[in-house]
Rosetta silent file (secondary structure, phi, psi, omega in degrees, C-alpha in Angstrom):
SEQUENCE: MIEQKKRWQIGLTLFFFFYFISLPMLTSLAPTVMNITVVGPLTLAWLLALSQFIMIGSVAVVYYCLMKRLEREVDRP
SCORE:     score description
SCORE:     0.000 S_00000001
   1 L     0.000  -39.521 -174.979   -1.772   14.960   12.204 S_00000001
   2 H   -66.939  -34.503 -174.158   -4.811   12.796   12.288 S_00000001
   3 H   -65.953  -53.228  174.599   -2.951   10.139   14.239 S_00000001
   4 H   -49.744  -52.332 -178.608   -1.722   12.862   16.723 S_00000001
   5 H   -59.420  -48.030 -175.815   -5.208   14.380   17.127 S_00000001
   6 H   -59.555  -42.391 -178.120   -6.730   10.918   17.695 S_00000001
   7 H   -60.025  -45.489  179.539   -4.088   10.058   20.358 S_00000001
   8 H   -69.986  -40.553  178.818   -4.875   13.332   22.250 S_00000001
   9 H   -64.421  -43.220 -172.540   -8.706   12.813   21.871 S_00000001
  10 H   -75.024  -28.814  175.662   -8.495    9.319   23.136 S_00000001
  11 H   -71.662  -47.247  179.990   -6.247   10.271   26.079 S_00000001
  12 H   -66.304  -37.354  174.721   -8.358   13.299   27.219 S_00000001
  13 H   -66.463  -38.656  170.526  -11.511   11.117   26.810 S_00000001
  14 H   -62.391  -37.821  178.441  -10.149    8.393   29.056 S_00000001
  15 H   -67.763  -47.447  177.285   -8.943   10.924   31.610 S_00000001
  16 H   -56.867  -48.309 -176.351  -12.417   12.612   31.522 S_00000001
  17 H   -67.825  -43.800 -175.431  -14.225    9.280   31.910 S_00000001
  18 H   -76.522  -29.111  174.952  -12.219    7.861   34.702 S_00000001
  19 H   -59.678  -49.077 -172.728  -12.268   11.235   36.563 S_00000001
  20 H   -66.602  -47.162 -168.610  -16.012   11.420   36.381 S_00000001
  21 H   -73.751  -18.012  173.968  -16.652    7.783   37.137 S_00000001
  22 H   -54.440  -45.515 -167.943  -14.296    8.081   40.317 S_00000001
  23 H   -71.071  -43.658  177.376  -16.958    9.916   42.372 S_00000001
  24 H   -63.926  -42.524 -175.836  -19.760    7.343   42.039 S_00000001
  25 H   -65.649  -42.549 -170.515  -17.216    4.411   42.545 S_00000001
  26 H   -74.018  -46.025  175.871  -15.512    5.987   45.458 S_00000001
  27 H   -57.136  -30.448 -173.813  -18.847    6.920   47.226 S_00000001
  28 H   -98.682  -31.929  179.751  -20.149    3.484   46.885 S_00000001
  29 H   -88.340  -27.705 -175.307  -16.838    1.480   47.577 S_00000001
  30 L  -138.301   66.224 -174.457  -15.317    3.798   50.157 S_00000001
  31 H   -75.417  -24.638  179.826  -18.142    5.935   51.772 S_00000001
  32 H   -71.819  -39.716  175.390  -16.281    6.331   55.080 S_00000001
  33 H   -70.007  -35.750  174.938  -13.310    7.905   53.274 S_00000001
  34 H   -69.073  -14.260 -175.126  -15.580   10.171   51.208 S_00000001
  35 L   -90.621   -3.909 -177.002  -17.366   11.251   54.386 S_00000001
  36 L   -70.849  130.192 -179.679  -14.136   12.776   55.870 S_00000001
  37 E   -81.724  129.228 -175.231  -14.549   16.441   56.587 S_00000001
  38 E  -104.626  -57.696  177.817  -11.949   18.546   55.049 S_00000001
  39 E  -131.572  116.755  177.714  -12.854   22.255   55.447 S_00000001
  40 L    55.176 -124.898 -172.677  -16.011   23.252   57.551 S_00000001
  41 L   -88.678   -2.920 -175.844  -18.964   21.213   56.209 S_00000001
  42 E   -88.125  136.178 -179.391  -17.268   20.093   53.019 S_00000001
  43 E  -103.539  176.266  179.296  -16.360   16.455   52.751 S_00000001
  44 H   -55.646  -43.561 -177.103  -13.973   14.651   50.245 S_00000001
  45 H   -58.022  -47.170 -177.017  -17.011   13.663   48.278 S_00000001
  46 H   -69.459  -35.426  174.322  -18.134   17.230   47.807 S_00000001
  47 H   -63.564  -39.689  174.329  -14.535   18.527   46.924 S_00000001
  48 H   -66.443  -42.246  179.457  -14.278   15.874   44.277 S_00000001
  49 H   -70.024  -37.740  174.041  -17.702   16.812   42.807 S_00000001
  50 H   -65.316  -36.187 -175.830  -16.817   20.504   42.756 S_00000001
  51 H   -69.024  -16.474  178.933  -13.434   19.822   41.364 S_00000001
  52 H   -78.707  -18.618  163.605  -15.025   18.217   38.317 S_00000001
  53 H   -65.455  -40.947  168.124  -16.338   21.601   37.199 S_00000001
  54 H   -55.991  -48.698  178.135  -12.705   22.804   37.203 S_00000001
  55 H   -57.639  -41.454  173.601  -11.583   19.716   35.472 S_00000001
  56 H   -59.272  -41.861 -176.986  -14.073   20.052   32.658 S_00000001
  57 H   -69.698  -41.222 -176.092  -13.003   23.620   31.993 S_00000001
  58 H   -68.058  -41.472  174.306   -9.309   22.589   32.067 S_00000001
  59 H   -58.961  -42.480  177.995   -9.907   19.727   29.613 S_00000001
  60 H   -67.768  -42.715  177.872  -11.691   21.978   27.229 S_00000001
  61 H   -51.964  -55.197 -166.469   -8.959   24.619   27.481 S_00000001
  62 H   -67.216  -38.390 -175.572   -6.194   22.013   26.955 S_00000001
  63 H   -73.954  -38.478  175.292   -8.006   20.444   23.991 S_00000001
  64 H   -57.975  -50.875 -173.448   -8.712   23.785   22.317 S_00000001
  65 H   -69.759  -40.039  174.518   -5.057   24.846   22.597 S_00000001
  66 H   -59.549  -48.478  178.823   -3.749   21.436   21.341 S_00000001
  67 H   -64.414  -35.901  168.855   -6.015   21.371   18.286 S_00000001
  68 H   -56.922  -45.833  179.893   -5.159   25.066   17.465 S_00000001
  69 H   -64.577  -42.786 -179.442   -1.520   24.121   17.569 S_00000001
  70 H   -66.600  -39.198  178.098   -2.005   21.039   15.398 S_00000001
  71 H   -60.030  -38.853 -175.059   -4.113   23.126   12.800 S_00000001
  72 H   -71.295  -35.534  171.133   -1.281   25.584   12.656 S_00000001
  73 H   -61.823  -36.787  174.002    1.218   22.887   11.866 S_00000001
  74 H   -73.117  -28.684  176.089   -0.922   21.671    9.189 S_00000001
  75 H   -79.981  -15.259  179.677   -1.380   25.098    7.588 S_00000001
  76 L   -59.813  135.323  178.472    2.435   25.647    7.368 S_00000001
  77 L   -78.263    0.000    0.000    3.558   25.433    3.695 S_00000001
């Protein structure tokens, strides 16, 4: 169980890190792409920044559900 838990923690942490580091990297390396207007005054940079709030909630829910399931498997006789 500990190996399974560690694997999920490392995977989610790497996803979390790369998703959050993508905004500063893309705004500095590809500013013209990030300034493309998508809807009204919203640019790709703003959409990526706002999507990070949704992503952090999703990662938290996924982590909670996975750890709850792993705990149930350990508690089984």
